[in-house]
Structures are given as C-alpha cells and as structure tokens.
C-alpha positions as CSV (number, residue, x, y, z in Angstrom):
1,X,14.6,-19.2,-68.0
2,X,11.5,-18.9,-66.4
3,X,12.6,-21.8,-64.3
4,X,16.1,-20.6,-63.1
5,X,14.2,-16.9,-62.5
6,X,11.6,-19.2,-60.3
7,X,14.2,-20.9,-58.6
8,X,15.6,-17.8,-56.5
9,X,12.7,-15.9,-55.6
10,X,11.1,-19.2,-54.3
11,X,14.4,-19.3,-52.3
12,X,13.9,-15.2,-51.3
13,X,9.9,-16.4,-49.5
14,X,11.3,-19.8,-48.1
15,X,14.0,-17.8,-46.3
16,X,12.1,-14.9,-45.2
17,X,9.4,-17.4,-43.5
18,X,12.2,-19.6,-41.9
19,X,13.2,-16.0,-40.2
20,X,9.8,-15.8,-39.3
21,X,9.9,-18.3,-37.2
22,X,13.0,-17.9,-35.6
23,X,12.3,-14.6,-35.3
24,X,8.8,-16.3,-33.2
25,X,10.5,-19.0,-31.6
26,X,13.1,-16.1,-29.6
27,X,10.0,-13.5,-28.8
28,X,8.4,-17.0,-27.4
29,X,11.6,-17.8,-25.0
30,X,11.4,-14.3,-23.8
31,X,7.6,-13.7,-22.9
32,X,8.0,-15.4,-19.0
33,X,9.1,-12.7,-17.1
34,X,6.6,-9.8,-18.1
35,X,3.5,-12.6,-18.6
36,X,3.8,-15.3,-15.4
37,X,4.8,-13.0,-13.0
38,X,2.0,-12.8,-11.6
39,X,2.5,-16.0,-10.3
40,X,5.8,-14.7,-8.2
41,X,4.5,-12.0,-6.7
42,X,3.0,-13.4,-3.5
43,X,5.9,-16.0,-3.2
44,X,8.0,-13.7,-3.2
45,X,6.1,-10.6,-1.2
46,X,7.0,-13.6,2.1
47,X,9.9,-15.1,0.9
48,X,11.1,-11.1,1.5
49,X,8.6,-9.8,4.7
50,X,7.7,-7.1,0.8
51,X,4.2,-5.3,0.1
52,X,2.3,-5.7,-3.2
53,X,3.6,-1.8,-3.7
54,X,7.2,-3.0,-3.6
55,X,7.0,-6.2,-5.1
56,X,5.9,-4.7,-7.9
57,X,8.2,-2.1,-8.9
58,X,10.6,-4.9,-10.2
59,X,8.0,-5.7,-12.9
60,X,7.9,-1.7,-13.4
61,X,12.1,-1.5,-13.6
62,X,12.0,-4.5,-16.1
63,X,9.1,-3.1,-18.4
64,X,10.9,0.5,-17.9
65,X,14.9,-0.6,-18.8
66,X,13.0,-3.2,-21.2
67,X,12.0,0.2,-23.5
68,X,13.0,3.4,-22.3
69,X,16.9,2.0,-23.8
70,X,15.4,0.3,-26.6
71,X,16.3,3.4,-28.4
72,X,19.9,2.6,-27.9
73,X,19.5,-0.8,-28.2
74,X,17.5,-0.5,-31.6
75,X,20.7,1.2,-32.8
76,X,23.3,-1.1,-31.9
77,X,20.8,-4.0,-33.1
78,X,21.1,-1.4,-36.7
79,X,24.7,-0.9,-36.2
80,X,26.4,-4.3,-35.6
81,X,23.7,-6.9,-36.9
82,X,20.9,-8.7,-35.0
83,X,22.0,-12.1,-34.6
84,X,24.6,-12.1,-31.8
85,X,23.0,-8.7,-30.1
86,X,19.4,-10.7,-29.9
87,X,20.9,-14.3,-28.4
88,X,23.3,-12.5,-26.0
89,X,19.6,-10.9,-24.8
90,X,18.3,-14.5,-24.6
91,X,21.1,-15.1,-22.2
92,X,20.6,-12.0,-20.0
93,X,17.2,-12.7,-19.7
94,X,17.3,-16.5,-18.9
95,X,20.3,-15.1,-16.4
96,X,17.7,-12.6,-14.7
97,X,15.7,-15.9,-13.7
98,X,18.9,-17.9,-12.3
99,X,20.4,-14.5,-10.6
100,X,16.9,-14.0,-8.6
101,X,16.3,-17.1,-7.7
102,X,19.3,-16.5,-4.9
103,X,17.8,-12.3,-4.5
104,X,17.6,-11.7,-0.5
105,X,16.2,-8.3,-0.7
106,X,14.1,-6.4,-2.9
107,X,17.0,-4.5,-3.8
108,X,18.1,-7.8,-5.0
109,X,15.4,-8.6,-6.8
110,X,15.1,-5.2,-8.9
111,X,19.2,-5.9,-10.1
112,X,18.7,-9.3,-10.9
113,X,15.0,-9.8,-12.4
114,X,14.2,-6.4,-13.2
115,X,17.9,-5.5,-14.6
116,X,19.3,-8.8,-16.1
117,X,15.1,-9.3,-17.6
118,X,14.5,-5.7,-19.0
119,X,17.7,-5.1,-20.4
120,X,18.0,-8.8,-22.3
121,X,13.7,-8.6,-23.2
122,X,14.5,-5.7,-24.9
123,X,17.1,-6.1,-27.2
124,X,15.1,-9.2,-28.5
125,X,12.2,-7.7,-28.7
126,X,13.3,-4.4,-30.8
127,X,16.0,-6.5,-33.1
128,X,13.4,-8.8,-34.3
129,X,10.6,-7.1,-34.9
130,X,13.1,-4.7,-37.1
131,X,14.3,-8.0,-38.3
132,X,10.8,-9.1,-39.4
133,X,9.7,-5.1,-40.9
134,X,12.4,-5.5,-43.7
135,X,11.6,-9.1,-45.1
136,X,8.1,-8.6,-44.9
137,X,7.2,-5.3,-47.0
138,X,4.0,-5.7,-48.1
139,X,3.2,-7.8,-45.3
140,X,4.3,-6.0,-42.1
141,X,1.1,-5.8,-40.0
142,X,0.8,-10.2,-40.6
143,X,4.6,-10.1,-39.8
144,X,5.0,-8.1,-36.7
145,X,2.1,-9.4,-35.5
146,X,3.5,-13.0,-35.8
147,X,6.8,-12.2,-33.6
148,X,5.2,-10.0,-31.4
149,X,2.9,-13.2,-31.2
150,X,5.4,-15.1,-29.8
151,X,5.5,-12.7,-26.4
152,X,2.0,-13.7,-26.3
153,X,2.1,-17.7,-26.8
154,X,4.9,-18.1,-25.1
155,X,3.5,-17.5,-21.5
156,X,1.5,-20.1,-23.1
157,X,3.7,-23.7,-22.6
158,X,5.3,-22.3,-19.2
159,X,2.3,-20.8,-16.8
160,X,0.8,-23.9,-16.0
161,X,3.9,-25.8,-15.9
162,X,5.6,-22.7,-14.1
163,X,2.0,-22.7,-11.7
164,X,2.5,-25.9,-10.7
165,X,6.4,-26.6,-10.1
166,X,6.0,-23.0,-7.6
167,X,3.7,-25.2,-5.7
168,X,5.9,-28.7,-5.5
169,X,9.6,-27.2,-5.6
170,X,9.2,-24.2,-4.3
171,X,9.7,-20.7,-6.2
172,X,13.4,-20.4,-6.2
173,X,13.6,-24.1,-7.6
174,X,11.3,-22.9,-11.0
175,X,13.0,-20.1,-11.6
176,X,16.9,-21.6,-12.0
177,X,14.8,-24.5,-14.7
178,X,13.2,-22.4,-16.3
179,X,15.9,-19.2,-16.4
180,X,18.1,-22.0,-17.6
181,X,15.6,-23.8,-20.4
182,X,14.7,-20.0,-21.7
183,X,17.8,-19.1,-22.1
184,X,19.8,-21.6,-23.9
185,X,16.2,-22.3,-26.9
186,X,16.7,-18.1,-27.3
187,X,20.1,-18.2,-28.0
188,X,19.8,-20.6,-30.2
189,X,17.0,-19.4,-32.6
190,X,18.6,-16.0,-32.8
191,X,22.2,-17.7,-33.9
192,X,21.2,-18.3,-37.2
193,X,18.8,-15.0,-37.5
194,X,20.1,-12.4,-40.0
195,X,19.4,-9.1,-41.6
196,X,18.4,-8.8,-45.3
197,X,20.7,-7.7,-47.9
198,X,20.4,-5.4,-50.7
199,X,21.2,-9.2,-52.9
200,X,17.4,-10.3,-51.4
201,X,15.0,-9.7,-54.0
202,X,12.0,-8.8,-51.6
203,X,8.5,-7.2,-52.5
204,X,7.6,-3.6,-52.7
205,X,5.5,-2.5,-50.3
206,X,2.0,-1.2,-50.3
207,X,1.9,2.0,-53.0
208,X,0.1,3.6,-49.2
209,X,3.7,3.4,-47.5
210,X,6.9,5.9,-47.5
211,X,9.0,4.7,-49.5
212,X,11.7,7.1,-48.0
213,X,13.5,6.8,-45.1
214,X,13.6,8.4,-42.0
215,X,16.0,8.2,-39.3
216,X,15.1,8.7,-35.5
217,X,16.4,12.6,-36.1
218,X,13.4,13.5,-38.7
219,X,10.8,11.0,-37.3
220,X,11.2,12.7,-33.4
221,X,10.2,16.1,-35.1
222,X,6.6,15.4,-36.5
223,X,3.6,15.3,-35.4
224,X,2.7,11.7,-36.4
225,X,5.2,10.4,-34.0
226,X,4.0,11.8,-30.6
227,X,0.4,11.2,-32.4
228,X,1.7,7.7,-32.1
229,X,3.6,7.3,-28.9
230,X,0.9,9.2,-26.8
231,X,-2.0,6.3,-28.1
232,X,0.8,3.2,-27.2
233,X,1.2,4.6,-24.3
234,X,-1.9,4.5,-23.4
235,X,-3.1,1.2,-24.7
236,X,0.3,0.3,-23.0
237,X,-1.2,2.2,-19.6
238,X,-4.4,-0.6,-19.9
239,X,-3.4,-3.2,-20.4
240,X,-0.1,-3.4,-18.1
241,X,-3.0,-2.5,-15.2
242,X,-4.4,-5.7,-16.4
243,X,-1.7,-8.3,-16.7
244,X,0.5,-6.8,-13.8
245,X,-2.1,-7.3,-11.2
246,X,-4.6,-9.7,-12.7
247,X,-3.8,-12.2,-10.1
248,X,-4.4,-9.9,-7.1
249,X,-7.6,-8.2,-8.7
250,X,-8.9,-11.6,-9.4
251,X,-8.3,-12.7,-5.6
252,X,-10.1,-9.2,-4.5
253,X,-13.2,-10.5,-6.9
254,X,-13.5,-14.5,-5.0
255,X,-13.2,-15.9,-8.7
256,X,-9.1,-16.9,-8.0
257,X,-9.8,-20.3,-7.2
258,X,-13.2,-21.4,-8.1
259,X,-12.8,-24.3,-10.5
260,X,-13.8,-23.8,-13.7
261,X,-13.9,-26.6,-16.3
262,X,-12.1,-29.1,-13.9
263,X,-9.3,-26.1,-12.9
264,X,-9.1,-23.3,-10.6
265,X,-10.0,-20.0,-12.6
266,X,-6.8,-18.2,-11.8
267,X,-4.1,-20.4,-13.9
268,X,-6.7,-21.2,-16.2
269,X,-7.9,-17.6,-17.2
270,X,-3.7,-16.9,-17.5
271,X,-3.7,-19.5,-20.3
272,X,-6.6,-18.8,-23.1
273,X,-5.3,-14.7,-21.8
274,X,-1.8,-16.2,-23.3
275,X,-3.9,-17.8,-25.8
276,X,-6.0,-14.8,-27.0
277,X,-2.9,-12.1,-26.9
278,X,-1.3,-14.0,-29.5
279,X,-3.7,-14.7,-31.9
280,X,-4.8,-10.8,-31.9
281,X,-1.5,-10.2,-33.0
282,X,-1.1,-11.8,-36.3
283,X,-4.8,-11.5,-36.9
284,X,-5.2,-7.5,-36.7
285,X,-1.9,-7.3,-38.2
286,X,-3.3,-8.7,-41.0
287,X,-6.4,-7.1,-41.0
288,X,-5.3,-4.2,-40.8
289,X,-2.6,-5.3,-44.3
290,X,-6.9,-5.6,-45.5
291,X,-8.8,-2.7,-44.7
292,X,-5.8,0.3,-43.2
293,X,-3.8,0.4,-39.9
294,X,-6.2,3.3,-38.9
295,X,-9.4,1.8,-39.2
296,X,-8.0,-1.8,-37.4
297,X,-7.1,0.1,-34.4
298,X,-10.5,2.4,-33.6
299,X,-12.0,-1.3,-34.0
300,X,-9.6,-3.5,-32.0
301,X,-9.1,-0.5,-29.4
302,X,-13.3,0.8,-29.4
303,X,-13.7,-3.5,-28.7
304,X,-10.9,-3.2,-25.6
305,X,-13.3,-0.7,-24.4
306,X,-16.6,-2.7,-24.6
307,X,-14.7,-6.3,-22.7
308,X,-13.4,-4.8,-20.0
309,X,-16.1,-2.9,-18.9
310,X,-18.1,-6.4,-18.7
311,X,-15.8,-8.5,-17.3
312,X,-16.2,-5.6,-14.5
313,X,-20.0,-5.8,-14.9
314,X,-19.7,-10.4,-14.5
315,X,-16.8,-9.8,-12.2
316,X,-18.6,-12.1,-9.9
317,X,-18.8,-15.5,-12.1
318,X,-15.9,-17.2,-12.7
319,X,-16.5,-18.6,-15.8
320,X,-17.8,-15.6,-17.1
321,X,-15.3,-13.6,-15.8
322,X,-12.0,-16.8,-17.1
323,X,-14.3,-15.6,-21.2
324,X,-13.9,-11.8,-20.6
325,X,-10.1,-11.9,-19.8
326,X,-9.4,-13.7,-22.1
327,X,-11.8,-11.0,-24.8
328,X,-10.0,-8.0,-22.9
329,X,-6.0,-9.6,-23.6
330,X,-8.0,-10.2,-27.5
331,X,-8.6,-6.3,-28.0
332,X,-5.0,-4.9,-26.5
333,X,-2.0,-7.4,-27.5
334,X,-2.7,-6.1,-31.1
335,X,-1.0,-2.2,-30.5
336,X,2.1,-4.7,-30.8
337,X,1.5,-5.4,-34.7
338,X,-0.4,-2.2,-35.0
339,X,2.0,0.0,-34.2
340,X,5.4,-1.2,-35.9
341,X,4.3,-1.9,-38.5
342,X,2.3,1.7,-38.7
343,X,5.3,3.3,-38.0
344,X,7.8,2.1,-40.6
345,X,4.7,2.5,-43.0
346,X,4.8,5.8,-42.1
347,X,8.5,6.8,-42.2
348,X,10.0,3.3,-44.2
349,X,12.3,0.6,-42.9
350,X,16.4,2.0,-43.8
351,X,16.1,2.8,-39.2
352,X,12.8,0.5,-39.0
353,X,14.5,-0.9,-35.7
354,X,16.2,2.8,-34.5
355,X,13.0,4.0,-35.1
356,X,10.7,1.6,-33.3
357,X,12.8,1.5,-30.1
358,X,11.9,5.1,-30.0
359,X,8.4,4.8,-30.0
360,X,9.0,1.3,-27.7
361,X,9.8,3.8,-24.9
362,X,5.8,4.0,-24.4
363,X,5.6,0.9,-23.2
364,X,8.1,1.5,-20.5
365,X,5.8,4.8,-19.5
366,X,2.8,3.0,-20.2
367,X,4.6,0.5,-17.2
368,X,5.3,3.2,-14.7
369,X,1.4,3.5,-14.0
370,X,0.6,-0.6,-14.9
371,X,2.9,-1.6,-12.2
372,X,2.6,0.1,-8.7
373,X,0.7,3.5,-9.0
374,X,-2.5,1.1,-10.0
375,X,-2.3,-0.6,-6.9
376,X,-1.4,2.0,-4.8
377,X,-4.9,2.9,-6.2
378,X,-6.4,0.2,-5.1
379,X,-4.7,0.4,-1.3
380,X,-6.0,4.1,-1.5
381,X,-9.7,3.5,-2.2
382,X,-10.3,0.2,-1.4
383,X,-11.4,-1.6,-5.0
384,X,-10.5,-1.8,-8.2
385,X,-13.5,0.0,-10.0
386,X,-11.3,3.8,-9.9
387,X,-8.5,1.5,-11.6
388,X,-10.8,0.0,-14.4
389,X,-12.7,3.0,-15.3
390,X,-9.5,4.9,-16.3
391,X,-8.9,1.2,-18.2
392,X,-12.1,2.0,-19.8
393,X,-12.0,5.7,-21.2
394,X,-8.3,5.5,-22.7
395,X,-9.0,3.1,-24.3
396,X,-12.1,4.9,-26.0
397,X,-10.2,7.5,-26.6
398,X,-7.6,6.0,-28.8
399,X,-10.2,4.7,-30.5
400,X,-11.4,7.6,-31.1
401,X,-7.9,9.0,-32.0
402,X,-6.7,6.6,-34.4
403,X,-10.0,7.1,-36.4
404,X,-10.7,10.9,-36.3
405,X,-6.7,12.4,-36.0
406,X,-4.1,9.7,-36.4
407,X,-5.9,8.8,-40.0
408,X,-5.4,11.9,-41.8
409,X,-2.3,13.2,-40.3
410,X,-0.6,10.2,-41.2
411,X,-1.7,10.1,-44.5
412,X,-1.0,14.1,-44.9
413,X,2.6,12.9,-43.5
414,X,3.5,10.5,-46.2
415,X,1.9,12.9,-49.0
416,X,4.7,15.8,-48.3
417,X,7.8,16.0,-50.1
418,X,10.6,14.6,-48.2
419,X,14.4,16.1,-47.9
C-alpha cells in the first residue's frame, strides 16, 4: 500500500517541476524585447532620424502595455486557461520584432515593437507567474524566482549574437531572424503547460501564508496591497532607469568600448548583468522562503543602493564598472520573485494571476520614469549623476519600508478574520 500511494506523489512532484521548466523556457523567449532593447536604440536613431528620448518612448510603451493591461490579461488567463493565451503571447512578441524591422517612422516603431511586444510579453509574464504560484504553494519564492530568472537569463543567450548580427547584417535582419526563433520556441513550451486541478495533490502553504483567497476587489481595498504597489513602483523605476539607459550612460562615462578580458565593456557588462539579474531571482526567492519576505527585501534593496553608489563612484574604471554593474542587477532583479510570492502569501492563490496582474502595473508606472524622463533629465542637467542620486534614494527608502512598515502591516492583515 505504501508503494502504491507513494507513486502518485512522485508523479505529481515530477509534473510540477516539468511545468516549472516549461515556464522558464517561455519566459526566456520573451526577455529580449526588454533586455536587449538598448542595443537597438542607436541604429534606430540613425535609421529614423530621431532623438534618443523619442526612440525611448518605444521602451516605455512596451513596459506600459506589458504591465497596465496585466489586470485584464490575468483575468483572461484565470478565466480561459494558461496554455493558449501564453502561446499566443509568445507569438505576438515575436511578431513585434518582425514587424518593427519594416518600420520607417517612429509611429510604425511604436505600433510594432511597442504594441505587439508589450501585449505579448505581458500575457506570458503574468500567466506564468500565476501558474507557478499555484503549483508550488510551499516554495513560492523559489518557483517564482526560477521562472522570473528566465526573463533575465534569456537575454544571456541572445546579447552577443544580436550585437554581432546587428554589426554584420544590420538591425532589420536581426529583428526578423530572432523574432521568428523566439516566437516559435516560446509557443512550443506554452502548449505543454496546464494549471493544477483538484485531482493534483500539492503540499500545503506555510503557516505564515493566507489560506483564504481574496479576489482583486477585496485586495484593492487593503492598505497592504497599496504599500506593496508603492514599493514595487519605486524599485521598478530605479531598475528601469539603469536598464533603458545603460548603453547611453556607459558611452558617456567613456567605458563602453574599453576592452575588458578581451571583450568590449558594454556587451560584456550586459551579459554579466543578465546573468546576475537571473541568478538573483531564484536565490533571493529561496532566501525569502527561509527567512521571510520582508527581511529579504530589506537586505536586497539596501544592498542595491550601496551597489549603485559604488558603480557611480568608480565609473571611470571599466573593469570595476563591469563588475559593479553585475552587483547592481543582482540587487534589483529579485523584485520579480519577492513581490509576487509576498502578494500570494498575503491574498491567497485562488485569484493569484488576476491579483498579480494588478500589482504588476507598478512596473508600468516605473517605466514612465525609467525610460524617457531619465533621458530628459540627463539632457536638462548635462549629467547622469542626478538620475543615479534618485535611484540610490528610492532603493534605500524601499528597503527601510519593507522592514519597518510592510512586515508588521502584512502580519496584521493575515491575522485579521476574513469575511
């Protein structure tokens, strides 16, 4: 009897890890539109005769559509299932790259790269997060960290090939080739996904997690949600300021083309950053499963503030700049494992996809400041230092809020009797 009952549990354990791997692959397929965008800004400026702030509107549009539509996307995934919607999102993201190759104006760029990639990546991102928090109630930090890592790791595989292809064949050819590859790979992974059902025997969530499932209407009336929304907005703002402008400020600092370990500093730093930006998500997610979400947030966000300050201090040294940029991204990318796991622990898993869709809007709010406004501030002041001062301040403030305010507020909310 013991052997017979153990077999379904082993099978279920295997099933949920397979689902996690599929989610990781699909996430990797949609990471390049955001994380490799910086390589396309200069050739797009030259081809379209546009300014940097005007081209960066594309990046803002991508993030805004990816995030501001996420409440609707989360509702649709919860209502109609993950498989077909996530597959469609992967194909739509690939179509965004292909169609943008033929854009001859800023409007065309906005309506291709910005529109299609924004909607497509949003469906995939929210859908997969909602999938894994249900499959891993006992390890939400680790599971969300693994799939969110795909959103950072994916660009590791594409940064150097895309940079090389742009130089050899032009940005248009590069967009078409990689648009086809990434769209097909992501859709293939999505078609093998499924949500857990009542027949699936899964571990129980920890005692500190809410057992009740709060719908978005209830969640949006709670103060703890809006505190998390404010904190994620600030962290998103700081990180997107760095991501969207990385190539621009590294060139201004005079380190972009300096050879480090036989490679130009800019693509080397971007590759290292993608690695650390990916590793931090499962690492800090796992840490938060062990020591608590807010304690991990405080540690990571304050480390991020110190890393940004150090990177600016040593900005003239290409080797140190490359290394510290990796530390900066290690201190930022974990927001994509800590916030969704904290949200689901607080409001339950029943409406996890739709609920995270609302929190993910914070990423869109952050993109408004992280994209064109950061570039405009640089143009107005003639320096990147005011931009970095803002980043350091909001990183430190968010770390303090996690420990001093969010921690007691969330414990009080979970302890409250639910209607």
